[in-house]
C-alpha positions in Angstrom: -38.6 18.5 16.2 -36.1 21.3 16.9 -33.7 23.8 14.8 -29.8 23.8 16.4 -27.0 25.7 15.1 -23.2 24.9 15.9 -20.3 27.5 15.5 -16.9 28.1 16.1 -16.8 30.3 19.0 -12.4 31.0 18.6 -10.4 31.4 15.7 -11.7 28.0 13.7 -10.2 24.4 13.6 -12.3 23.6 16.6 -13.5 20.3 16.3 -17.0 21.3 14.2 -16.6 18.5 11.9 -16.1 15.8 14.7 -19.0 17.1 16.9 -21.4 17.9 13.8 -21.1 14.1 13.3 -21.9 13.4 17.0 -24.8 15.5 16.9 -26.2 14.5 13.2 -26.8 11.2 14.7 -30.1 12.1 15.6 -30.5 15.1 13.0 -32.8 14.5 9.7 -31.1 17.7 7.7 -27.6 19.0 8.0 -26.7 22.3 6.6 -24.0 23.9 5.8 -24.5 27.8 5.6 -21.0 29.7 4.7 -17.5 29.8 3.8 -16.3 27.6 0.8 -13.4 24.7 0.2 -11.3 27.1 2.7 -12.9 24.7 5.4 -12.1 21.5 6.6 -14.0 19.1 8.8 -12.2 15.8 9.8 -14.2 13.1 11.1 -12.8 9.5 12.3 -15.8 6.7 11.6 -15.4 3.1 12.3 -11.6 3.3 11.7 -11.7 5.5 8.5 -10.7 9.5 8.1 -12.9 11.5 6.4 -12.0 15.4 5.3 -14.5 17.0 4.1 -14.4 21.2 2.7 -17.9 21.7 1.4 -20.4 18.6 2.1 -21.9 18.7 5.3 -20.5 16.2 8.0 -23.7 14.3 8.5 -23.0 13.0 5.3 -21.0 10.2 6.8 -24.1 9.3 8.9 -26.2 9.3 5.7 -28.3 12.1 6.6 -29.8 14.7 4.3 -27.1 17.5 3.6 -27.7 20.8 2.1 -25.0 23.4 0.9 -27.0 26.6 1.2 -26.9 29.6 -0.6 -24.2 31.3 1.9 -22.0 28.7 0.7 -19.4 30.0 -2.3 -18.6 26.8 -4.3 -15.7 25.6 -5.9 -17.4 22.7 -8.7 -14.0 20.8 -9.0 -13.6 20.5 -5.2 -17.3 19.3 -4.7 -17.2 17.0 -7.1 -13.7 15.8 -5.9 -15.7 14.9 -2.4 -18.7 13.5 -4.2 -16.1 10.8 -6.0 -14.6 9.8 -2.9 -17.5 9.6 -0.8 -19.2 7.4 -3.8 -15.7 5.1 -3.5 -16.1 4.6 0.1 -19.9 3.3 -0.6 -21.7 6.5 0.3 -24.8 7.1 -2.4 -25.5 10.7 -2.6 -28.4 10.7 -4.9 -31.4 11.7 -3.1 -28.9 12.7 0.2 -27.4 16.0 -0.9 -28.7 19.4 -2.4 -27.3 22.2 -3.6 -28.8 25.5 -2.8 -29.8 27.0 -6.5 -28.5 30.5 -5.3 -24.9 29.6 -4.2 -22.3 31.5 -5.8 -19.7 29.8 -7.8 -15.8 30.1 -7.5 -14.0 30.3 -10.7 -10.6 29.5 -11.7 -9.3 33.4 -12.0 -10.9 33.6 -8.3 -8.4 31.6 -7.3 -5.8 33.3 -9.1 -6.9 36.4 -7.8 -6.6 35.7 -4.5 -2.9 34.0 -5.0 -2.2 37.3 -6.6 -3.6 39.7 -4.0 -1.4 37.7 -1.4 1.9 37.6 -2.9 1.5 41.6 -4.2 1.9 43.2 -0.4 3.3 40.5 1.9 3.2 43.4 4.7 -0.7 43.0 4.0 -0.6 39.9 3.3 -4.1 37.9 5.5 -2.8 34.5 5.6 -5.6 33.2 3.3 -5.8 29.7 2.2 -5.5 31.0 -1.6 -8.5 29.3 -2.6 -10.4 32.1 -3.9 -13.3 32.9 -1.4 -12.5 36.3 -0.8 -13.0 37.0 -4.4 -16.0 35.2 -4.9 -17.9 37.0 -1.9 -16.5 40.3 -3.7 -18.0 39.5 -7.0 -21.3 38.5 -4.6 -21.7 41.9 -3.1 -20.3 43.7 -6.2 -23.9 42.1 -8.1 -21.8 40.3 -10.7 -21.4 36.8 -9.2 -22.3 33.8 -10.9 -24.9 31.6 -9.2 -25.7 27.9 -9.3 -28.8 28.7 -11.3 -27.0 30.6 -13.7 -24.9 27.5 -14.7 -28.3 26.6 -16.4 -29.0 28.9 -18.8 -26.2 29.3 -21.7 -26.9 33.0 -22.7 -26.8 34.6 -18.9 -23.3 32.5 -18.1 -21.7 33.6 -21.4 -22.2 37.2 -20.7 -21.7 37.2 -17.0 -18.3 35.1 -17.6 -17.5 37.5 -20.3 -18.1 40.9 -18.5 -16.2 39.3 -15.2 -13.4 38.8 -17.6 -13.3 42.5 -18.4 -12.9 43.3 -15.1 -10.3 40.9 -13.8 -7.4 41.0 -16.9 -5.9 44.0 -14.7 -5.7 41.5 -11.5 -4.1 38.6 -14.1 -1.8 40.9 -16.2 1.1 39.0 -14.7 0.1 35.4 -16.1 0.8 34.8 -19.7 -2.1 34.3 -22.0 -1.7 30.5 -21.9 -2.3 30.5 -18.2 -5.4 33.1 -18.1 -8.7 30.7 -17.9 -10.1 32.8 -20.9 -13.6 33.2 -21.0 -14.7 30.5 -23.9 -12.8 28.3 -22.0 -14.5 28.7 -18.7 -18.4 28.6 -20.4 -17.7 25.3 -21.8 -15.9 23.9 -18.7 -19.0 24.9 -16.3 -21.6 23.9 -19.0 -20.4 20.2 -18.3 -20.4 20.9 -14.6 -23.9 22.0 -14.7 -25.1 18.6 -16.0 -23.3 16.8 -13.6 -25.0 19.0 -10.6 -28.4 19.6 -12.0 -29.8 16.4 -10.2 -28.6 17.7 -6.6 -29.9 21.5 -7.4 -32.8 22.7 -5.0 -34.4 26.0 -3.4 -33.0 25.2 0.1 -35.8 27.7 1.9 -38.2 25.2 0.2 -36.5 22.4 1.4 -36.0 23.6 4.9 -39.5 25.1 5.5 -40.8 21.5 4.1 -38.7 19.8 6.3 -39.8 22.3 9.5 -43.3 21.5 8.9 -42.9 17.7 8.7 -41.1 17.5 12.2 -37.8 16.9 11.3 -34.6 17.7 13.4 -32.1 20.5 11.5 -28.5 20.9 12.4 -26.7 24.1 11.1 -23.0 23.6 10.5 -20.7 26.5 11.0 -17.5 27.0 9.2 -14.5 28.4 10.5 -15.0 30.9 13.8 -16.3 33.4 15.6 -13.3 35.3 15.5 -12.5 35.0 12.2 -16.4 36.5 10.9 -16.1 39.3 8.8 -18.2 41.9 11.1 -17.2 40.1 14.3 -13.2 38.8 14.1 -10.2 40.2 13.8 -10.6 42.4 10.9 -8.9 42.3 8.1 -7.6 39.1 9.1 -11.1 37.3 8.9 -12.8 34.9 6.6 -15.2 36.7 4.0 -18.7 35.3 5.5 -20.6 35.6 8.3 -19.2 32.6 10.4 -21.3 34.0 13.3 -24.9 32.2 14.1 -26.4 34.9 12.4 -25.2 33.8 9.0 -27.6 30.5 9.3 -30.5 32.7 8.6 -29.3 34.3 5.6 -26.9 31.7 4.4 -29.9 29.1 4.0 -33.4 31.2 3.2 -34.3 30.6 6.8 -35.9 33.7 9.7 -34.3 33.6 13.3 -37.6 32.4 14.6 -36.6 29.1 12.9 -33.7 28.8 15.2 -34.3 27.1 18.7 -31.1 26.4 20.1 -27.3 28.1 19.7 -24.2 26.3 20.8 -20.5 27.2 20.4 -17.8 24.9 20.2 -14.3 25.7 21.4 -10.7 23.9 22.4 -9.8 23.5 25.8 -7.2 25.6 24.6 -7.2 28.0 21.8 -5.5 27.7 17.8 -5.6 29.9 15.2 -4.1 29.9 11.7 -3.2 32.2 9.4 -2.0 36.2 10.1 -3.4 38.4 13.1 -3.4 39.2 16.6 -3.3 35.8 19.3 -3.0 37.5 22.7 -3.0 34.1 24.5 -0.3 32.4 22.6 1.8 29.9 24.5 5.0 30.2 25.1 7.4 28.4 22.3 7.9 25.1 23.8 4.6 24.8 25.3 3.3 25.4 21.9 4.9 23.1 20.1 4.2 20.3 22.8 0.2 21.3 22.4 0.7 21.3 18.9 2.0 18.0 18.4 0.0 16.4 20.9 -3.3 17.9 19.7 -2.1 17.1 15.7 -2.5 21.4 15.0 -1.8 21.3 11.5 -4.9 22.2 9.2 -6.9 20.0 7.7 -7.5 21.9 4.0 -3.7 23.4 3.6 -1.6 21.7 6.3 -0.2 24.4 7.9 0.8 24.5 11.3 -1.7 25.9 14.0 -0.5 28.7 16.4 -1.6 27.6 19.7 -2.6 29.4 23.1 -4.4 28.9 26.0 -7.7 29.5 26.9 -9.5 33.3 26.1 -12.4 33.7 27.9 -12.5 37.4 26.7 -12.9 35.9 22.8 -15.7 33.4 24.2 -17.8 35.8 25.9 -17.4 38.0 22.7 -18.4 35.2 20.6 -21.6 34.3 23.3 -22.9 37.9 23.3 -22.8 38.1 19.3 -24.1 34.4 18.8 -26.6 34.1 21.5 -25.0 31.1 22.6 -27.2 28.9 24.7 -24.5 26.5 25.8 -20.8 25.3 25.2 -19.1 22.2 23.2 -15.6 21.8 25.1 -12.9 19.7 22.8 -9.5 18.1 23.0 -9.7 18.5 26.9 -7.6 15.3 26.4 -4.8 16.9 24.9 -3.9 18.7 28.5 -3.8 15.6 30.1 -0.2 15.9 31.0 0.2 19.3 31.6 1.9 20.3 34.7 -0.3 23.6 35.0 -2.7 25.5 32.9 -3.6 28.7 32.4 -6.9 30.4 31.7 -6.7 34.0 29.9 -10.1 36.5 32.0 -8.9 39.3 30.8 -6.9 41.7 28.6 -4.5 44.5 30.2 -4.5 47.3 28.0 -2.7 50.7 29.3 -2.2 49.6 32.4 -6.2 49.1 32.6 -7.7 45.4 32.5 -10.8 45.5 30.1 -12.8 42.2 29.8 -14.2 42.7 26.1 -13.2 42.0 23.0 -12.2 45.3 20.9 -12.6 45.8 17.6 -9.4 47.8 16.9 -6.8 45.6 15.8 -4.2 48.2 17.0 -5.9 48.2 20.5 -6.3 43.8 20.0 -2.5 44.3 19.4 -1.6 46.0 22.5 -3.1 44.2 24.7 -1.6 41.6 27.3 -3.7 38.4 28.7 -4.7 38.7 32.0 -3.9 35.2 33.3 -5.3 32.6 35.9 -3.0 29.5 36.7 -4.6 26.5 37.1 -3.0 22.9 38.1 -3.1 19.9 35.6 -4.3 16.8 36.1 -1.7 14.5 35.1 -3.7 11.5 34.3 -5.9 10.2 31.5 -9.1 12.0 30.1 -9.7 9.8 27.0 -11.7 7.1 28.3 -13.8 9.1 30.5 -18.0 9.1 29.4 -19.5 10.7 32.8 -18.3 13.8 34.6 -17.4 12.0 37.3 -15.1 9.9 35.6 -12.8 13.2 35.0 -9.8 13.6 37.5 -10.9 16.4 40.1 -8.5 19.4 38.5 -9.9 19.0 35.1 -13.5 19.0 36.4 -12.4 22.2 38.2 -11.2 23.7 35.0 -14.3 22.9 33.4 -15.9 24.5 36.2 -14.1 27.7 35.6 -14.5 27.9 31.9 -18.2 27.8 32.8 -17.6 30.8 35.0 -15.4 32.5 33.3 -17.7 32.4 30.2 -21.2 32.7 31.6 -22.0 29.5 29.6 -22.7 26.1 30.6 -20.6 23.3 29.4 -22.7 20.7 28.2 -20.3 18.6 26.2 -16.8 17.8 26.1 -15.0 15.7 23.8 -12.4 13.8 25.0 -10.8 11.9 22.2 -11.3 11.8 18.1 -13.4 9.0 18.3 -17.3 9.1 17.9 -17.7 7.5 21.6 -15.0 9.8 23.2 -17.4 12.6 24.7 -19.2 13.5 28.0 -22.9 14.6 27.5 -24.2 16.5 30.6 -26.8 18.0 28.5 -28.6 15.4 26.5 -31.0 18.7 25.2 -28.3 18.3 22.2 -28.1 15.2 21.2 -32.0 14.6 21.3 -33.0 18.1 20.0 -35.6 19.1 22.6 -33.9 22.0 24.2 -35.0 21.9 28.0 -33.0 22.8 30.5 -31.2 19.6 31.2 -30.4 18.7 34.7 -26.4 18.7 34.3 -24.1 16.9 36.5 -22.5 19.4 38.8 -18.8 20.3 38.0 
């Protein structure tokens, strides 16, 4: 048995859906532990594309899938995903489970999210406007509505009414017809509760049982470490702990439950939304990378800013997540680049620093310190062994290992299920022993 946590080691969009799909082949249970419908994981299997926002990526392989208590649940989005999967022949009964402690995103959360983004453009965060932040606000204010509340009509009615009193000022710009009135919300979510009921479980109990039975458990993060509410570029972050610690608090297990943590990073870096981005590429090169890498958000369709690989950010991610290995995705996107830059430090006020600063003001004033490596000008898409890669590509991966202090365990060279190189089989087998890695 083994328990593996995989997290984004950059600013999200690192290709977690494709990697979780790969790692879930031998998993028994796949757990989503934070975030909400603002996440988008894309999987390509048997020529079909699946875009998931709430349901764990293991669903495509028929694994037991758990939405943990750390997730904020948008039920219309969940039901839409369920319907799409069912229509494609995936039977979710007995496979999909939802924590009874997960908080619910309600209609007024979306409206408040949009209103706050529009109120002060100068301080816009760049959210997906899916109501994620306002849902987490209610959770921390102890006025949130959880899955278990949906099955107690008096509790639901009382909480929605109390919440409505709290929200009316923020929604004063809406007409009476546009406002989601309490009685309407209660009636709608009582109906939702009936559909949801067969899937509700205590996530902690389910995971403890799976562990006792010797099952392999895969914890799937959303967003990335650079967007973590505590360790990201605050305030331009998501509203939950996207770092590995969130796997414990967001699913109901203790730290000793986890056997290994692996971070996923692109061979370059991308970012969506507002906030600093030290390694942003030059305009022409950035657009080329965006088009080749199809760098557009799965949730919103927004184009992603593209930058060079940032080892400072990765060392920060390694520390706060306790990473034991690194998974590199989209190496093939760089196949036709003449040269490739890698950021090894930041220059601030004439001094080179090798840490990721907490201060947004300091970070915005930082300039990247680059090394420039030769490109390989050859396709990597068909590579299945490290020896299949061009020498310059192997040197680039080796330099990433040196600059981050992490072994590269897996390398993705195409969006397909087969398009990867496994240097350490322990991630695939859940054995987590020291692998005999080929020399780069």
